[in-house]
GUVOFI-87364 format. One record per residue (C-alpha): residue number from 1; residue in one letter; x, y, z. Coordinates in Angstrom, 3 decimals, decimal comma. Example, Ala and Ser with C-alpha at 12.3 -4.5 7.8 and 13.67 -1.06 7.14 Angstrom:
<pts>
<pt><seq>1</seq><type>A</type><xx>12,300</xx><yy>-4,500</yy><zz>7,800</zz></pt>
<pt><seq>2</seq><type>S</type><xx>13,670</xx><yy>-1,060</yy><zz>7,140</zz></pt>
</pts>
This chain:
<pts>
<pt><seq>1</seq><type>M</type><xx>-0,002</xx><yy>0,011</yy><zz>-0,028</zz></pt>
<pt><seq>2</seq><type>S</type><xx>0,977</xx><yy>3,501</yy><zz>-0,540</zz></pt>
<pt><seq>3</seq><type>L</type><xx>0,540</xx><yy>6,630</yy><zz>1,947</zz></pt>
<pt><seq>4</seq><type>V</type><xx>0,814</xx><yy>9,897</yy><zz>0,519</zz></pt>
<pt><seq>5</seq><type>G</type><xx>1,795</xx><yy>13,004</yy><zz>2,552</zz></pt>
<pt><seq>6</seq><type>S</type><xx>3,641</xx><yy>13,874</yy><zz>5,519</zz></pt>
<pt><seq>7</seq><type>G</type><xx>2,692</xx><yy>14,885</yy><zz>8,957</zz></pt>
<pt><seq>8</seq><type>R</type><xx>1,381</xx><yy>13,261</yy><zz>12,183</zz></pt>
<pt><seq>9</seq><type>Q</type><xx>-1,723</xx><yy>11,690</yy><zz>10,586</zz></pt>
<pt><seq>10</seq><type>I</type><xx>0,186</xx><yy>9,747</yy><zz>7,956</zz></pt>
<pt><seq>11</seq><type>A</type><xx>2,805</xx><yy>8,761</yy><zz>10,317</zz></pt>
<pt><seq>12</seq><type>E</type><xx>0,188</xx><yy>7,364</yy><zz>12,752</zz></pt>
<pt><seq>13</seq><type>G</type><xx>-1,646</xx><yy>5,811</yy><zz>9,881</zz></pt>
<pt><seq>14</seq><type>S</type><xx>1,443</xx><yy>4,109</yy><zz>8,643</zz></pt>
<pt><seq>15</seq><type>D</type><xx>2,270</xx><yy>2,809</yy><zz>12,027</zz></pt>
<pt><seq>16</seq><type>A</type><xx>-1,292</xx><yy>1,552</yy><zz>12,703</zz></pt>
<pt><seq>17</seq><type>I</type><xx>-1,268</xx><yy>-0,244</yy><zz>9,346</zz></pt>
<pt><seq>18</seq><type>L</type><xx>2,007</xx><yy>-1,922</yy><zz>9,705</zz></pt>
<pt><seq>19</seq><type>A</type><xx>1,314</xx><yy>-2,975</yy><zz>13,463</zz></pt>
<pt><seq>20</seq><type>T</type><xx>-2,262</xx><yy>-4,245</yy><zz>12,796</zz></pt>
<pt><seq>21</seq><type>L</type><xx>-2,461</xx><yy>-5,399</yy><zz>9,226</zz></pt>
<pt><seq>22</seq><type>K</type><xx>1,309</xx><yy>-6,335</yy><zz>8,519</zz></pt>
<pt><seq>23</seq><type>F</type><xx>0,976</xx><yy>-4,689</yy><zz>5,106</zz></pt>
<pt><seq>24</seq><type>A</type><xx>4,030</xx><yy>-3,267</yy><zz>3,407</zz></pt>
<pt><seq>25</seq><type>V</type><xx>3,663</xx><yy>0,420</yy><zz>3,590</zz></pt>
<pt><seq>26</seq><type>A</type><xx>5,574</xx><yy>2,844</yy><zz>1,286</zz></pt>
<pt><seq>27</seq><type>T</type><xx>5,197</xx><yy>6,514</yy><zz>2,100</zz></pt>
<pt><seq>28</seq><type>S</type><xx>5,667</xx><yy>9,296</yy><zz>-0,386</zz></pt>
<pt><seq>29</seq><type>P</type><xx>5,908</xx><yy>13,014</yy><zz>0,651</zz></pt>
<pt><seq>30</seq><type>T</type><xx>4,117</xx><yy>14,294</yy><zz>-2,415</zz></pt>
<pt><seq>31</seq><type>V</type><xx>1,492</xx><yy>13,083</yy><zz>-4,968</zz></pt>
<pt><seq>32</seq><type>D</type><xx>4,037</xx><yy>13,500</yy><zz>-7,802</zz></pt>
<pt><seq>33</seq><type>D</type><xx>6,430</xx><yy>11,168</yy><zz>-5,821</zz></pt>
<pt><seq>34</seq><type>A</type><xx>3,655</xx><yy>8,575</yy><zz>-5,261</zz></pt>
<pt><seq>35</seq><type>I</type><xx>2,537</xx><yy>8,571</yy><zz>-8,957</zz></pt>
<pt><seq>36</seq><type>R</type><xx>6,179</xx><yy>8,201</yy><zz>-10,169</zz></pt>
<pt><seq>37</seq><type>V</type><xx>6,596</xx><yy>4,895</yy><zz>-8,175</zz></pt>
<pt><seq>38</seq><type>L</type><xx>3,174</xx><yy>3,346</yy><zz>-8,883</zz></pt>
<pt><seq>39</seq><type>G</type><xx>4,306</xx><yy>1,294</yy><zz>-11,649</zz></pt>
<pt><seq>40</seq><type>D</type><xx>7,074</xx><yy>-0,256</yy><zz>-9,583</zz></pt>
<pt><seq>41</seq><type>L</type><xx>5,155</xx><yy>-0,644</yy><zz>-6,278</zz></pt>
<pt><seq>42</seq><type>R</type><xx>1,753</xx><yy>-1,717</yy><zz>-7,685</zz></pt>
<pt><seq>43</seq><type>P</type><xx>-0,106</xx><yy>-0,853</yy><zz>-4,387</zz></pt>
<pt><seq>44</seq><type>E</type><xx>-3,452</xx><yy>-2,543</yy><zz>-3,792</zz></pt>
<pt><seq>45</seq><type>V</type><xx>-4,510</xx><yy>0,664</yy><zz>-2,158</zz></pt>
<pt><seq>46</seq><type>I</type><xx>-3,486</xx><yy>4,363</yy><zz>-1,802</zz></pt>
<pt><seq>47</seq><type>V</type><xx>-4,093</xx><yy>6,418</yy><zz>1,241</zz></pt>
<pt><seq>48</seq><type>A</type><xx>-4,104</xx><yy>10,268</yy><zz>0,681</zz></pt>
<pt><seq>49</seq><type>S</type><xx>-5,614</xx><yy>13,452</yy><zz>2,089</zz></pt>
<pt><seq>50</seq><type>A</type><xx>-8,671</xx><yy>14,737</yy><zz>0,696</zz></pt>
<pt><seq>51</seq><type>V</type><xx>-6,691</xx><yy>17,545</yy><zz>-0,745</zz></pt>
<pt><seq>52</seq><type>D</type><xx>-4,639</xx><yy>14,909</yy><zz>-2,880</zz></pt>
<pt><seq>53</seq><type>V</type><xx>-7,379</xx><yy>12,680</yy><zz>-4,062</zz></pt>
<pt><seq>54</seq><type>G</type><xx>-8,099</xx><yy>14,588</yy><zz>-7,315</zz></pt>
<pt><seq>55</seq><type>A</type><xx>-4,443</xx><yy>14,064</yy><zz>-8,375</zz></pt>
<pt><seq>56</seq><type>I</type><xx>-4,129</xx><yy>10,475</yy><zz>-7,131</zz></pt>
<pt><seq>57</seq><type>R</type><xx>-7,272</xx><yy>9,710</yy><zz>-9,281</zz></pt>
<pt><seq>58</seq><type>A</type><xx>-5,150</xx><yy>9,999</yy><zz>-12,365</zz></pt>
<pt><seq>59</seq><type>A</type><xx>-3,372</xx><yy>6,982</yy><zz>-11,220</zz></pt>
<pt><seq>60</seq><type>P</type><xx>-4,304</xx><yy>3,716</yy><zz>-12,974</zz></pt>
<pt><seq>61</seq><type>A</type><xx>-7,266</xx><yy>1,771</yy><zz>-11,306</zz></pt>
<pt><seq>62</seq><type>V</type><xx>-5,924</xx><yy>1,889</yy><zz>-7,741</zz></pt>
<pt><seq>63</seq><type>P</type><xx>-8,425</xx><yy>2,273</yy><zz>-4,901</zz></pt>
<pt><seq>64</seq><type>V</type><xx>-7,941</xx><yy>5,266</yy><zz>-2,796</zz></pt>
<pt><seq>65</seq><type>V</type><xx>-8,682</xx><yy>5,712</yy><zz>0,933</zz></pt>
<pt><seq>66</seq><type>V</type><xx>-9,125</xx><yy>9,304</yy><zz>2,094</zz></pt>
<pt><seq>67</seq><type>V</type><xx>-7,120</xx><yy>9,961</yy><zz>5,423</zz></pt>
<pt><seq>68</seq><type>P</type><xx>-10,026</xx><yy>10,649</yy><zz>8,085</zz></pt>
<pt><seq>69</seq><type>P</type><xx>-10,265</xx><yy>13,853</yy><zz>9,819</zz></pt>
<pt><seq>70</seq><type>A</type><xx>-7,711</xx><yy>14,550</yy><zz>12,539</zz></pt>
<pt><seq>71</seq><type>E</type><xx>-10,211</xx><yy>13,506</yy><zz>15,344</zz></pt>
<pt><seq>72</seq><type>D</type><xx>-10,436</xx><yy>10,171</yy><zz>13,857</zz></pt>
<pt><seq>73</seq><type>S</type><xx>-8,277</xx><yy>7,416</yy><zz>15,189</zz></pt>
<pt><seq>74</seq><type>P</type><xx>-5,526</xx><yy>5,505</yy><zz>13,314</zz></pt>
<pt><seq>75</seq><type>E</type><xx>-7,690</xx><yy>2,309</yy><zz>13,998</zz></pt>
<pt><seq>76</seq><type>R</type><xx>-10,560</xx><yy>3,635</yy><zz>11,931</zz></pt>
<pt><seq>77</seq><type>L</type><xx>-8,072</xx><yy>4,273</yy><zz>9,055</zz></pt>
<pt><seq>78</seq><type>T</type><xx>-6,913</xx><yy>0,616</yy><zz>9,355</zz></pt>
<pt><seq>79</seq><type>D</type><xx>-10,419</xx><yy>-0,534</yy><zz>9,138</zz></pt>
<pt><seq>80</seq><type>R</type><xx>-10,959</xx><yy>1,529</yy><zz>6,035</zz></pt>
<pt><seq>81</seq><type>V</type><xx>-7,933</xx><yy>0,168</yy><zz>4,418</zz></pt>
<pt><seq>82</seq><type>L</type><xx>-8,912</xx><yy>-3,440</yy><zz>5,173</zz></pt>
<pt><seq>83</seq><type>R</type><xx>-12,412</xx><yy>-3,104</yy><zz>3,830</zz></pt>
<pt><seq>84</seq><type>T</type><xx>-11,133</xx><yy>-1,462</yy><zz>0,691</zz></pt>
<pt><seq>85</seq><type>V</type><xx>-8,459</xx><yy>-4,312</yy><zz>0,077</zz></pt>
<pt><seq>86</seq><type>R</type><xx>-11,098</xx><yy>-7,002</yy><zz>0,812</zz></pt>
<pt><seq>87</seq><type>G</type><xx>-13,662</xx><yy>-5,309</yy><zz>-1,364</zz></pt>
<pt><seq>88</seq><type>N</type><xx>-11,120</xx><yy>-4,869</yy><zz>-4,229</zz></pt>
<pt><seq>89</seq><type>A</type><xx>-10,207</xx><yy>-8,489</yy><zz>-3,973</zz></pt>
<pt><seq>90</seq><type>V</type><xx>-13,901</xx><yy>-9,417</yy><zz>-4,441</zz></pt>
<pt><seq>91</seq><type>E</type><xx>-14,741</xx><yy>-7,115</yy><zz>-7,332</zz></pt>
<pt><seq>92</seq><type>A</type><xx>-11,996</xx><yy>-5,220</yy><zz>-9,155</zz></pt>
<pt><seq>93</seq><type>L</type><xx>-13,690</xx><yy>-2,049</yy><zz>-10,151</zz></pt>
<pt><seq>94</seq><type>G</type><xx>-12,073</xx><yy>1,126</yy><zz>-11,093</zz></pt>
<pt><seq>95</seq><type>P</type><xx>-10,589</xx><yy>3,724</yy><zz>-8,722</zz></pt>
<pt><seq>96</seq><type>H</type><xx>-12,871</xx><yy>4,577</yy><zz>-5,743</zz></pt>
<pt><seq>97</seq><type>E</type><xx>-12,786</xx><yy>6,178</yy><zz>-2,476</zz></pt>
<pt><seq>98</seq><type>T</type><xx>-13,584</xx><yy>5,049</yy><zz>0,868</zz></pt>
<pt><seq>99</seq><type>Y</type><xx>-14,531</xx><yy>7,556</yy><zz>3,665</zz></pt>
</pts>
């Protein structure tokens, strides 16, 4: 999976996903960096802020999970990622968002 951005929410989300789901997590500080490595990484899901979602949608058919508001917990982000990955395994649709 790929996390886009920097800051506390991304760091906490990355830690929670690693600790809970044991997914490999690659972080990119900017959308441009994330898009540049998509072909090599082939993530099952991208986690990005609401601000970055529009640019990420330009990426080829990779589901996007929007980072929850600051008051949300890293555990809720982990739940959203897991639901997205499971849903994507069941039916491969195009890019979509999970809130």
